[in-house]
N, C-alpha and C positions, 0 to 999 in steps of 0.2 A: 642565842636568839637569832632567827633568820627572817629575811624579808621576802621569802619566796612567795608567800600567799598574797602579798600586796604589790608584788612587782608587776609593772605594766605588761611584761612579756607573758606572765602567768595568766593575767586577765585576758589577754589577746588569744592565748591558746585555748582557754576555756570557751571563749566566744566562737572560735573556729570550730571546735568540736560540736558546740550547740548548733551552729549553722549547718554543719554536715548532717547532723541528726534531723534537723528541720527539712533539709533537702530530701532525705530518705522518706520522711513522713509525708512531705508534699507529693512525691512520686506515688506513694501508696494511696493517698487521698484522691489524687487526680485519676488514677486507675479505677478506684471504686466509684467515683462520680461519673466516669465515662461508661463503665460496664454495668454499674448497678449491682456488682457482686463483690464479695469479700476478696481482698487482695491475696491473702493466704488462708484458704478455708480450713486446712488442717490445724494451723496454729490458733486460729480464732475459735474454732469449735471445740478443740481439746478432746474431752472424753466422748463427745457426740460425733466425732469423725467417723467412727465405725458405722453408726446409723446412717450417716450421710452417704458413705460408700455403698452400703447395702441398697439404699433407695436409688442411687445412680445406676447400679447394676440392674436393678429391677426395671428401671426406665429404659435402659438399652435393650433388654430382652423384649419388652413390650413393643418397642419401635421396630425391632427385627421381625416380630410376628406380624405387625401391621404391614410391613413391606412385603413379607412372604405371602400374606393373604391377598395383597393386590395382584401378585403374580398368579396365585392359584385362581383368583376370580377371573383374571384375563384368559387363562387357559380354559376354564369352564365355559366362558362366554363363546370362545371360538368353537369348542366342541359342540355346544348347543346350536350354534349357527350351522355347522355342518350337518347335524342331525335333522334340523328343520329343512335344509335343502334336500337331504335324502328322502325325507317323508314327502315333500312336495313333488319331487321327481317321480317317486314310486306311485303316488296317487294319480299323477298325470299319465303314467305308463299304464295303469289299470284301465283308464278310459280308452287309450289307444289300442290296447290289446283286445278289449271287448269289441271295438269297432272292426279290428282286423280279423277277428276270429271267424267271421262268416264271409269274409271277402275272398274272392278267387285268388288274388295275389297278396293275401294277407301275410303270408310267410316272408315274402321279399321285403314288404314294408316294415314289419315289426322286427325283423332280424337286425336291420340297421339301427333302429331306435334302441334295441336291447344292447347292441354292441357299444353304442355311445354311452348308455347308462351304466354299463359295467365299467367302462373306463373312468367315468365320473365317480363311481362308487370307490374304486381302488384309489383314485386320486384324493378323494375326501378322507379316506382312512389313513393316507400318508401325510396329512397335514402336520406341520411342525410349527413350533413357536419357541424362540430363543434356543434353537438347536435341539429341542426335545419333541419327539413324535408323540402326539396327544393320544393316539389310539394304539400305542404299542405296549400297553400295560406298564410293567416296570422296566421293560427293555427300551427305555426312552431314547437311547442313542442309536437305535437301528430302525431303519424304515420297515414298517410292519408288513406291507403287502407287495407282492411281486406282480408285474403286469401279466395280463392274459394276452399273449401274442405269439406269433410263430416262433417256435423254439423254446418257449417257456415251459417250465416243469408242469404247470397246471394244464396247459393246452396239450402237451404231449401225452399226459396221463389220460385226459378225457378222450382224445382222439384214439388212443390205444384201446381204451375200454369199449368205445363205440365199434371200432373195427373188429375187436375180438367177439363182440356180441352178434354183429350183423354181417360180418365178412367183407365189408367195404368201408371206406373212410367217410366221415361226415361231408355232406355236400355232393355225394355221388348221385347221379340220376337213378341209381338202383334203389335209393331211399323211398321212391314212390311206391315200392312194393311192401314197405314195412306196415304191419297191421297195428291198429291202436293198442290192442292187448299186449303185443310184444314190446311196443314202445313204453307203455305204462310199466311193464315189468322191469325194463332196463332203467327207467327213471327212478323207480322205487328201490332199486338194488345197486347195481354197479355205479350208476351216475351219482346217486345220493351218497355213496361211500366216499366219493371224491371231495365231499364237503364236510365229512366227519373226520374225527381223529382216527388214525394218524396221518391220513392223506392230506388233510387241510394244513397241518403243521409242516408237512414235508414239501408240499407243492405250492401253497398259497401264502401262508402267514408265518412270520417270525415273531409275532407278538406273544406276550405271556398272558396266561389266563388271569394271573394276579394283577390287579390294577394298582396304580399309585395311591399311596395314602399320605396325607399332609397334616401336620400339626397346626391347627388354626388358633389355638389358645394354649395356656399352660396345662389344661386338663382335657382337651378335646382334639381328636383326630377324625378325619373324614376320608372317604374315597374320592379322590380328586381327578379321576380320569375314567375312561372306558377302554375296553379291549376290543380289537378288531376280531377277536375270536368269539365274540358274543353271537348267539344264535340268530339275532336279527340281521346281522351283516352276512352271515352264511346263507340265510334264506334268500336275501336279495341277490347275492352272487349266483346262487343256484338258478333262480328264475331267469336272470339276465343271460346266464351262460347257456341254458337249455334252448333259448330262443335265438341266440347269436352264434353258438358254437357247434350245433348239431345239424346244421343244414336244413332247417325247417322249410326253406323255400323249395326244396326238392321233394318234400313229403306230400302224400295225397291229402285231400281236405280233411278226411276223418282223423287221420293220424296227427295232422297239424292242430286240429281242434282238441285232441287229447292232450297234446303238449301245452296248448294254450290254457286249458283248464287246470293243469298242474301248476303252471306258472301263476295263474290268477290266485290260486289258493296260497301259494308261497308268498306272493307280494302282499296279500291281505294280512297274512300272519306276520310278515316282516314289519309292516306299518304299525301294527299293534305292539310288536316287540320294541321297535324304535321309540315309540311313545313311552314305553316303560323305562328304557335307557335314559331318555330325556328327563323323565320324572325323577330318576335317581340323581342325575346330575343337577337338576333343579333344586332338589333337597340340599345337596352339597353347597350350591350357590347361596341358598338362604342361610344355611348354617354359617358359611364364611362371612356373609354380610353382617349377621347378628354378632358373631364373635368379634369382628372388627369394631363394631359400634361399642361393644363392652370394653374392648381393649383401649379405645380412645378415651372413654370415660375414666378408666383406671389410670391411664397415662396422665390425664388432667389432674387427678387427685395426687398422684405421686409427684408431679411437677410442682404443685402448690406446696407440698411438704418440703421438697428440696429448696424451693425459692425461699420459704420461710426460714430455712437454716442458713442459706448462702447469701441472700440478697441484702443490700444495704439501702438506706434512704439516700437517693442521689442529692437531694437538697442539703441534707445534713453533711454529706461528704463535700459538697461545694463550699459550705460555710467553713468547714475545717481547712479546705485549701486556701481560702481567703485569709483565715486567721494565721495559718502557718506562714503564708507568704509575708504577711505584715511582720510577724516575729522575725522572719529571716532578714527582711529589710532593716529592721531595728538592729539586729546583730551586726549586719554589714556596716551600718552607720556608726555604731559604737566602736567596732573594730577599727574603722578608719580614724576616728578621733583618738583612740588610744595609741595608734601607730604614730600619730603626730606629736604625742607627748614626749618631752625631753627634759631632763633635769637641768640642761644648759639654759633653759628658759627662765630658771629660777635662781641662777647663780649671779 
């Protein structure tokens, strides 16, 4: 027969083990009371852990899409802003050109305005956001438009075409002898070819015809950009260039009016085409906004499901903390009393 089970040392050891377990339980309860979430989700949920992991992954995917949509929406907003500016500038230019068309020095006046507008157009098409060029199509890492300036491929090509046709460079006083019919033929053929492929891609633009597409939901993708190669931008570039790069200030009145008439038609067509581009981007903006709203609703539903599985009642956890602390204090008190027990007190 042994006295192990009634020995004071055995009782003290049992109390120490119980106290240690209580401390672990208190730490768990304190964490749950503080976070409102299960301390060990996998252990507590058991067979439901797989469902919980799936919901968590779905929630992460939704949150990524919402963040992506915010970036897509911001890019579309900037692109729309640039389009609105281009339309406003083009409409103002139409009024200026109509006034200059019948003016004796209209060529000198409008050529400066056209040159400024051309620079603004190219600058607008080179707008970037977060390191991505918005009008570059899928070539977002490369600036789409090259400047029209002395030595640029676009200016050299147009000057060469003009010189080959008329025998002198743009801006030469000899331009006063150009007939309207000859100028119209040049504008419809050699000049127009500089704004069509392949010359446009070789001398003006590095943008791709294919625009960016973005996934805005698990089942929906949209066109999320425009390309500088769109016909609207080519028409504007053509109109501004013919009035700023062909030396209209040296042309006779009839020929200048012929150029002005061509430019007016191009600008009018460009404004309509820019509105179409804006409408397409506007549709993408609306789709992005609607998709984000649906994703947020879906995220709320999934979050509620996750919380139902993982969350604990903070008040209940606080009660457990208090109960366990009381038990721990009792264990410490009992351990202290047992440690003071000695058989010598009874001899």
